[in-house]
C-alpha positions as CSV (number, residue, x, y, z in Angstrom):
1,M,145.8,209.2,94.9
2,S,146.7,205.6,94.3
3,N,149.1,204.3,91.6
4,D,146.1,202.8,89.8
5,D,144.4,206.2,89.8
6,L,147.6,207.8,88.5
7,Q,148.0,205.2,85.8
8,C,144.3,205.6,84.7
9,L,144.7,209.4,84.6
10,L,148.0,209.1,82.6
11,A,146.3,206.7,80.1
12,S,143.4,209.1,79.7
13,F,145.8,212.0,79.2
14,I,147.7,210.0,76.5
15,V,144.5,209.1,74.7
16,Q,143.3,212.7,74.8
17,S,146.8,213.9,73.7
18,K,146.7,211.6,70.7
19,E,143.2,212.7,69.8
20,L,144.3,216.4,70.1
21,H,147.4,215.7,68.0
22,Q,145.2,214.1,65.3
23,T,142.8,217.0,65.4
24,V,145.6,219.7,65.2
25,T,147.4,217.8,62.5
26,G,144.2,217.5,60.5
27,L,143.5,221.2,60.9
28,L,147.0,222.2,60.0
29,R,147.0,219.9,57.0
30,H,143.6,221.5,55.9
31,G,145.0,225.0,56.6
32,I,148.2,224.3,54.6
33,N,146.1,222.9,51.7
34,R,143.8,225.9,51.8
35,M,146.8,228.3,51.8
36,N,148.4,226.4,48.9
37,N,145.1,226.8,47.1
38,M,144.6,230.5,47.9
39,D,145.4,231.3,44.3
40,R,142.2,229.5,43.4
41,V,140.3,232.3,45.2
42,T,141.3,234.8,42.6
43,E,140.5,232.3,39.8
44,M,137.1,231.4,41.4
45,I,134.2,231.8,38.9
46,L,130.5,232.2,39.6
47,K,128.3,231.3,36.7
48,F,125.0,233.1,36.4
49,L,122.3,231.9,34.1
50,R,119.9,234.8,33.1
51,L,116.3,233.7,33.0
52,P,113.8,235.0,30.5
53,K,112.5,238.6,31.0
54,N,115.5,239.4,33.2
55,D,117.1,242.7,31.9
56,L,119.1,243.3,35.1
57,P,122.8,243.6,35.5
58,L,124.8,240.7,36.9
59,P,125.1,240.8,40.7
60,A,128.1,243.0,41.5
61,Y,130.3,244.2,44.3
62,E,129.5,248.0,44.7
63,T,132.9,248.9,46.2
64,P,136.4,247.2,46.0
65,G,136.2,246.3,49.7
66,A,132.6,245.0,49.7
67,A,132.2,241.5,51.1
68,G,128.8,241.0,49.5
69,M,127.4,241.4,46.0
70,D,124.1,243.2,45.7
71,L,121.2,241.1,44.5
72,R,118.3,242.8,42.7
73,A,114.6,242.1,42.5
74,C,113.5,240.8,39.1
75,L,109.9,242.0,38.8
76,P,109.4,242.9,35.1
77,E,105.6,242.4,35.5
78,G,105.4,245.1,38.2
79,P,106.2,245.9,41.8
80,M,105.6,243.6,44.7
81,I,104.1,244.8,48.0
82,I,105.2,243.3,51.3
83,A,102.5,243.8,53.9
84,P,103.7,244.3,57.5
85,G,104.4,241.1,59.3
86,T,104.6,239.0,56.1
87,T,107.4,237.2,54.2
88,V,107.6,236.9,50.5
89,A,110.0,235.2,48.1
90,V,111.4,237.8,45.7
91,P,112.9,236.4,42.4
92,T,116.3,237.6,41.3
93,G,116.0,236.3,37.7
94,F,119.2,234.3,37.9
95,Q,120.2,230.7,38.5
96,I,123.7,230.2,39.8
97,E,126.5,227.6,39.7
98,L,128.8,228.0,42.6
99,P,132.3,226.6,42.9
100,A,132.5,223.3,44.8
101,D,132.9,223.5,48.6
102,T,131.2,227.0,48.7
103,E,127.9,228.4,49.6
104,L,126.1,231.7,48.7
105,Q,125.0,233.3,51.9
106,I,122.0,235.7,51.5
107,R,122.1,238.6,54.0
108,P,120.0,241.7,54.5
109,R,121.0,245.1,53.2
110,S,121.7,247.3,56.1
111,G,119.9,250.3,54.6
112,L,116.7,248.4,54.0
113,A,116.9,246.9,57.5
114,T,117.4,250.2,59.3
115,R,115.2,252.5,57.2
116,A,112.3,250.2,56.3
117,S,112.6,247.1,58.6
118,I,113.0,244.8,55.7
119,L,114.9,241.7,56.8
120,V,116.0,238.3,55.5
121,P,114.2,236.1,58.1
122,N,116.5,233.1,57.7
123,S,119.6,235.2,57.7
124,P,122.0,234.2,56.4
125,G,120.0,232.2,53.9
126,T,122.1,229.5,52.2
127,V,122.2,228.6,48.5
128,D,124.1,225.3,48.3
129,C,126.7,224.6,45.5
130,D,124.5,221.9,44.0
131,Y,121.3,224.0,43.8
132,R,120.4,225.0,40.2
133,G,117.0,226.7,40.6
134,E,116.3,230.4,40.5
135,V,117.8,232.3,43.4
136,K,114.9,233.9,45.4
137,I,115.3,236.1,48.4
138,A,113.0,235.7,51.4
139,L,112.1,239.2,52.6
140,L,110.2,239.9,55.8
141,N,108.6,243.3,56.5
142,Y,109.1,243.7,60.2
143,G,107.9,247.3,60.0
144,H,104.4,248.8,60.4
145,D,103.8,250.0,56.9
146,P,103.6,248.1,53.6
147,F,106.8,248.1,51.6
148,T,107.0,248.2,47.8
149,V,109.8,246.3,46.1
150,S,110.4,247.6,42.6
151,H,112.0,245.9,39.6
152,G,115.8,246.3,39.8
153,E,115.9,247.3,43.4
154,R,118.8,246.1,45.4
155,I,117.2,243.8,48.0
156,A,119.9,241.7,49.6
157,Q,123.6,240.9,49.7
158,A,125.2,237.6,48.6
159,V,128.5,236.5,50.3
160,I,130.4,233.5,49.0
161,A,131.7,231.4,51.9
162,P,133.8,228.2,52.1
163,V,132.0,225.1,53.4
164,L,133.7,222.7,55.7
165,R,132.3,219.1,55.9
166,P,133.9,217.3,58.8
167,K,133.5,213.6,59.5
168,V,130.4,213.1,61.7
169,I,130.7,210.6,64.6
170,E,128.7,209.7,67.6
171,V,130.5,209.7,71.0
172,T,129.5,208.7,74.5
173,A,130.9,211.9,76.1
174,L,132.2,215.3,75.2
175,T,135.4,217.1,76.4
176,E,134.7,219.1,79.5
177,T,135.0,222.9,79.4
178,D,134.8,225.6,82.0
179,R,131.6,226.9,80.3
180,G,129.9,223.5,80.1
181,A,126.3,223.6,79.0
182,G,125.8,227.3,79.8
183,G,124.1,229.2,77.0
184,F,121.6,232.0,76.3
185,G,123.3,234.7,78.4
186,S,125.2,232.4,80.8
187,T,128.3,234.6,80.4
188,G,126.5,237.7,81.4
189,L,124.3,240.4,79.9
190,D,126.8,243.3,79.8
């Protein structure tokens, strides 16, 4: 390897080291800020606006360790039938105001998924913090039999998650990795 090659390699290493230092510094700064603001998590407030004809309880955590709140179907006019292979939007009867920099993730309930093949097809569905319409749950009947959703039935879980919004830039190349472009089972099937 020539001196020019070594100098070029060293210059590339220095540039990559500076970029890595900036990235790590930014992540550490973000992490420290988040740790300093952890007390905000206990003060976080979700605002629910009850819509007309909604006599349901507020979404709630069923156990102290539950990650998700149960969401219920608001169907005061009567049950909704989901035919096999179809997707419907089930109203919850609530609008929500989320804290800034969060999202509400809509996830299937494991009992409905395993017992009745009722899924949230875009799981996790996302409710953005600036959305103010009624929260509706997309439910897919992946089973063979029609499924009846009744008023007040717990149909999905809602998990509040932080949202990171990094600066988006275009580059001419990406950092090489051992994995490279391998995907969809490239690391093995077992």
